[in-house]
N, C-alpha and C positions, 0 to 999 in steps of 0.2 A: 920168381912171379910168376908163380901155375894156375893162380885163381882169378876168377874173375874181379873176386872182391877187391884184391889187391891190385890188379892191371886198374879198375876202375880209382881207386884211391889214391894211386900215382899219375892218372893222366885228368880225372876231374878238375884239380887245381890251376891244370895247363891252359884248360878250354875255357876256364874262371877268368885268371889272368889277364886270356886274349879277348874274352867278351867285354872285361871291364875297359880295355883299349877301345874297343868299340864302341861301347857306351860313353868313353869320354869323347870321344869323336864325333857323336850324333848331337851330343850336348853343349857344343858349342852354335848349335843354332842361336841366329842373332831375332829371329821373331817370336816375344814371349810367347805369343798364343799356341806356336805350335811348338812351343819348345815344353811347355806344362803336359802336355800327352806324351812326348817323348818321354817324360824323366817318368811316367808309369810302363812305359815301354821298353825303357831302360830296368827297372824294379823288376818287371818280371821276366828280362834276358837272366839277372843274373841269378834269379831261385830257382830255376829248373833243378831238375837232377840231373843233366846235364846227360842223362843216359845214350840218347841218338850221335852225341858228338863223341861219348865213347866209343860208340860201336865204329864211328867212320876210323878212328884210331885205330883199334884192332882190326878191322878189315885192312888196313894198311900195314898192320904189323904182322898179316900172315906171309908176308915175302919181304921182310924189312925188319931189321933190330932196333933203330930209333923211331921213334914216332913223331918226330919235331913236326917234319914238312907237312905233316897232316894235321896240324893245329888249325892252320887257317880254315880250312876244309872243314872241319869238326864244327869253328868257329861259325862258318855260314850256313852250315846245318841246323845249327843250335837257333841263329835268327830268324830263319824260315820258318824253323816250330812254333818259336816267339809270335810269327807274322799271321801265321794260320790259324793261331788259337784266338789271337785276337777276332778273327773273323768267326771262328767257331762261338764262340760266346758272343755274337751276335744274332747267330744263329739261332742257338739252345737259350736264351735270355737270361743268361749264366751271371751272377753276380760276384762268384768267387774263383776266383783262379791262383794257383801257387801258393793259397793261403791268405791272397790280397784283392783287393778288388779290382773288378774288372773296367778296362777303358771307359767302356758305356755307360756301365754303372757310375763309377766314379763323375763322370758328369751327367749325369740324372740328380743324383744326389745336389752336386755344385749348382745346378740349375731348376731343381727341385720346384722352384715354383711359378716355373716357364713354360707355359702350355705347352708349346710345342719340342718338349725338351727331350723326348723318346726318339723321333725322328733325327734330331740335333745329334742326340749321343752316339747314334749307330753309326752314324755319315759318319763320324768322327773316329767312329774303330775302323771304317774299312777303310779309311784314306790315311791312319796311320799302318795298319796291316797291310797295307800294299806297300807305304814308306820301305815298311823291314823287309818286304821279298824284294823288289830293288835292291836293295843297300846288300843282301846277302848273295844275289848276284854279281855286284861289285866288288866283295869279298875275291870270289872267287878269280873273277880278271885280272885282281891287282895280283892276286898272289901265283895265279898257276900259266899264264895267256902263253908265257915262255917253254911250257912242259910239253912235250910231244904228246901227251895225253890230254892236250887242255880242251878239245874238241868233243871226243867221248866224256870226258869229266861235264863240263857243260850240257850236252845233249842228255845225257843221263840225268842228272840234276833237274834239268828242267823237266822230262819224262815222270819223274818223282814226284814232284809237282803235280804235275798232271791227274796222275793217276789219284793223288788225296783229293784232289778237286772233283775227280771223275764219283771218288767214292763218297765225299762229301753230299755231293745235286742226288745222289740216290740214297744218301741218309737224308734227305731234306723230302724229296718226291715220296719214295714206298710210303713210311706216317701220313704223311699228308694224304693219300688215295686210301691209303688202310683204314682211317681216322674215318673217312668221308663214305668209304665203303665205294671206292671205286677200281679197286683193283681188280684185275683180271681174275676171275674164280679157278681158273688154270694154274694161278703164278702158283709157282711152289715158294712159299713167305722163306724155310728156311735156305733153301739156297741163295735168294735174292740177298738174306742178312749173310752169307756168309760170303757172298760176293762184294759189299759192303767191306766188311773184314779185312776181308785181302787186299781190298782198293785201298781204305782208308786208315789199317792200320797195319799189315803186315807188312807190305810195301814200304810204308811209311815209317815204322817203328824199326824193323829190322832189316828187311831184305835192300832196301835203301841205302841206309847207312854202310852197312857192311859192302855192299856190292864198291859205294862210291870210293871206301878207303883202300878195295884193290884195284881198282882199276886206276886211281892213283897211284898203287904201290908197282903197278905192271904185273898183276897174276895174269894168268892166261885165260883165253873164254870157258877152258875146261873147267876149269878151278872155280871160277866164278860160278858156275852154273852149278858146281858141286854144291858152293855156300848158299846161294839161292833157295835149292834145294832144302837144305837144313832147316834157314829161316821160315821160309813161307808158313809150315804148320806151327812154327813159335810163333810166330806174329797172329795165326789164329788161336790161339789158345790163351794167348795176353790179352786178347781183347775179350774172349771170354769172359775171363779174371779181371778186365777190368770194369765189364757189367755187374759181375755179381758184387765187387767193391765197391761200386756204385752207387749199388744199396741195401746189403751187408753190413758195410763201414761207417765211417763218422765224418763230419766235415773236416775234423784236426785232422785227422791220419792221411787222407787223400787230398786235402788242399782245394777242394771245392765242393759244391753242392752237392749232398749225397740228396738222391732221390729226383734228380734233375729230370733221369730218363724215365721216369715214372709221371714228371710233369708234362713232357715233351713228347708225352705216346710216341718214343724213340721204339722202333723194331731189332728187339734182341730173341735172341734163342731162346729166351726165358720166357717171353712172350709167346714167341710162333708154338712154342710147345707147349705151354696154356690152352692154346685157341684150339686148340686139338683133344681137348678134354671138355670134362662135363661144369669145369670149372669157369669157363670163359667169359659165360655173363656176368659171375659175380666178378671177375677180374674186371669189366668194363664199368662198373661203378666206381672206380676209385682211378683207372688207370687213363693218364690224359686231361683229369682234372684239377682245376687251378691248385684246390685246395686238397691234394691228394694224400691218401694216408698211408705213407710208407708201410709201417707197423700189418696194417689188410695185406697190402699188395706180398709183402714176406709171406705172411700164412698162407696164402694162396700158394705162393711157388713154390712152400714145402709141403703143403698138404698135397697139390695134386700130380710133385714128383719131377718139376720143372728144376730147381735147383738141382736135384741129385744126378739130373739126366745133364745138365751143364757141366756140373763138376765131372762125371764120364769123360764127357766130348774132352772137356779140356784134357785132361790129364792123358788121353789116348794119343792127343797129340802133341803133348809135352815128349810122350814115350817115342813116337814117330821119329820127332824131331832127336832124341837120343840116340835111335838106331839108323838114322842116316849119317850121323856123326861117324859113328865106330865103322862105316864102311868106307871114310876117305882115307886113302892111306896114303898122300902126299902130303898132310899138315906136319906138322913140328910137333914132337910130344907135348911141349908146353903150351902151345899154341891149341891143340886138340884139348886139355885138360881145361884151358881157359873158355874155351866155347862148351864145354860141357859144364861146369861150372855156373858158364851164363845162362843155361837151362833153369837147372834149380835157384839161382838166383831170380829169374825171375818168377818159375811157380812156387818159392815161397815168399813171396812180397807181400804186403801189407797194407799196401798202398800203391 
């Protein structure tokens, strides 16, 4: 089982089974008014790709042969992911997540004739997202409170959440200031965007889950640092690719609304690169507009070189991860091959 695909195919069903049990436990809710939205949360929970949960198990595997003990931790991480995405859908005003209606959008449609439905629907989303976050902590406490690594696991887990929220906060503030011309003229926009990518994606998607699994698996601090160094550029590359897919893919493939970054005036490397070119004024005719033309924005990114720049930077980061991996000597051959294949898996994804 020396490819990531094989590891993923074996591990994902185990996490799905655990998540199904978790979902069953929250759906015993006696209050129907709450249960109605927990049903949507449960569906969102079950329909994810489980990549981050699988990476928790992969981190654990780097010092162990069996992964069963890491499944509850992987489950907690997946519940955290669903919860933070519910909040993200409110911030981005998205209607689609994992191929289905978001919790806020579901309520907006359900109460479409009510004047204050938007505030109500977003409030429900905040509540359900918070519910999931604290439930994920409960999973860790219930399963690992007697483990001698418990304090470090819970502390690291909460720090991952905090860094994700820090990244999300920057991802709200910087576009707001940029759109309203409030950003400091000396601000290096690309550096700020890369900081968002590091906090909101690299730590949350790659560094965090692998690190948690390794802490549970009792790897040394030096070994954990090696994998962090490998995973950080990989996570940034992952986000650059996500930005590209969010514009150049389609709704059915990625399971969310294509072009939402454009509508929300998101700060991406595509945007920051274009800002330095003669095409910036043309971009502002479409970027951040309610009825933005995705095709026109794509044409601008293509002709100014922004798309090519992002692809090149993404590939450089993927290659950096592979080169770092080659230098890690303590990894078993099988595990190194899985991590190598993980890079290729992420690099070749289409959603």
